[in-house]
C-alpha positions as CSV (number, residue, x, y, z in Angstrom):
1,X,22.5,3.7,-0.5
2,X,19.4,1.9,-1.7
3,X,16.3,2.3,0.5
4,X,15.1,-0.7,2.5
5,X,12.4,-2.8,0.8
6,X,9.4,-3.9,2.9
7,X,7.1,-6.8,1.8
8,X,3.4,-7.1,2.7
9,X,1.3,-10.1,1.8
10,X,-2.5,-9.6,2.3
11,X,-5.9,-9.9,0.7
12,X,-7.1,-7.4,-1.8
13,X,-10.0,-5.7,0.1
14,X,-12.4,-2.9,-0.8
15,X,-13.9,-0.1,1.1
16,X,-17.7,0.2,0.9
17,X,-19.1,2.5,-1.8
18,X,-18.9,5.3,-2.8
19,X,-15.1,5.2,-2.4
20,X,-14.7,1.6,-3.4
21,X,-10.9,1.7,-3.2
22,X,-9.1,-1.7,-3.5
23,X,-6.3,-2.0,-1.1
24,X,-3.9,-4.2,1.0
25,X,-3.5,-3.6,4.7
26,X,0.0,-2.9,6.0
27,X,0.7,-4.3,9.5
28,X,1.4,-1.8,12.2
29,X,4.8,-3.5,13.0
30,X,6.0,-2.2,9.6
31,X,4.4,1.3,9.7
32,X,5.2,2.3,13.3
33,X,8.9,2.9,12.6
34,X,8.1,4.7,9.4
35,X,5.6,7.3,10.7
36,X,8.2,9.9,11.8
37,X,10.3,9.6,8.7
38,X,8.6,10.9,5.6
39,X,5.1,12.1,6.4
40,X,3.3,14.6,4.2
41,X,-0.1,16.2,4.9
42,X,-2.9,13.9,6.2
43,X,-0.3,11.4,7.5
44,X,0.6,10.0,4.1
45,X,4.0,8.3,3.8
46,X,5.3,8.5,0.2
47,X,6.4,5.1,-1.2
48,X,7.3,3.3,-4.4
49,X,5.2,0.1,-4.6
50,X,5.6,-3.0,-6.7
51,X,3.3,-5.9,-7.4
52,X,4.7,-8.5,-9.9
53,X,6.3,-6.5,-12.7
54,X,4.3,-3.4,-12.1
55,X,5.6,-0.5,-10.0
56,X,4.1,2.9,-9.2
57,X,4.5,5.9,-6.9
58,X,1.9,6.1,-4.2
59,X,1.7,6.5,-0.4
60,X,0.9,4.5,2.7
61,X,-2.5,5.9,3.5
62,X,-3.9,6.1,7.0
63,X,-7.2,4.2,7.6
64,X,-7.6,5.2,11.3
65,X,-6.5,3.7,14.6
66,X,-2.9,3.8,13.5
67,X,-3.4,1.4,10.6
68,X,-2.2,2.1,7.0
69,X,-3.0,0.6,3.6
70,X,-1.7,0.6,0.0
71,X,-4.3,1.4,-2.6
72,X,-4.1,-0.9,-5.7
73,X,-4.9,1.3,-8.7
74,X,-7.2,-0.1,-11.4
75,X,-4.3,-0.2,-13.9
76,X,-2.2,-2.3,-11.5
77,X,-5.1,-4.7,-10.8
78,X,-5.7,-5.1,-14.5
79,X,-2.1,-5.6,-15.4
80,X,-1.4,-8.0,-12.6
81,X,-4.9,-9.7,-12.8
82,X,-5.8,-8.9,-9.2
83,X,-9.4,-9.4,-8.0
84,X,-11.1,-8.7,-4.6
85,X,-10.1,-11.5,-2.2
86,X,-6.9,-12.4,-4.0
87,X,-3.8,-12.7,-1.8
88,X,-1.4,-10.0,-3.1
89,X,2.3,-9.5,-2.3
90,X,3.3,-5.9,-2.4
91,X,6.9,-4.7,-2.0
92,X,7.5,-1.1,-1.1
93,X,10.3,1.4,-0.2
94,X,10.2,4.9,1.0
95,X,10.1,7.4,-1.9
């Protein structure tokens, strides 16, 4: 059976330096039911993410107060021409 695909649409944001990660927030309504399923250390939830024609293995990453985000790697941003402030659609499924 194929894993359920979730879709998130949000702005590409960045954390302040020095981290400077670029990410899309994932609404709590999507992450609450996933928390007990596939957690690893530090509360990570392993996923396969996809933006446009680019897919990669990553995790839903906790950002505090029960919120999660999906980091957009530089390679993904370059391939899919994503800039800070762009609206990005990310599809993901549990890995």
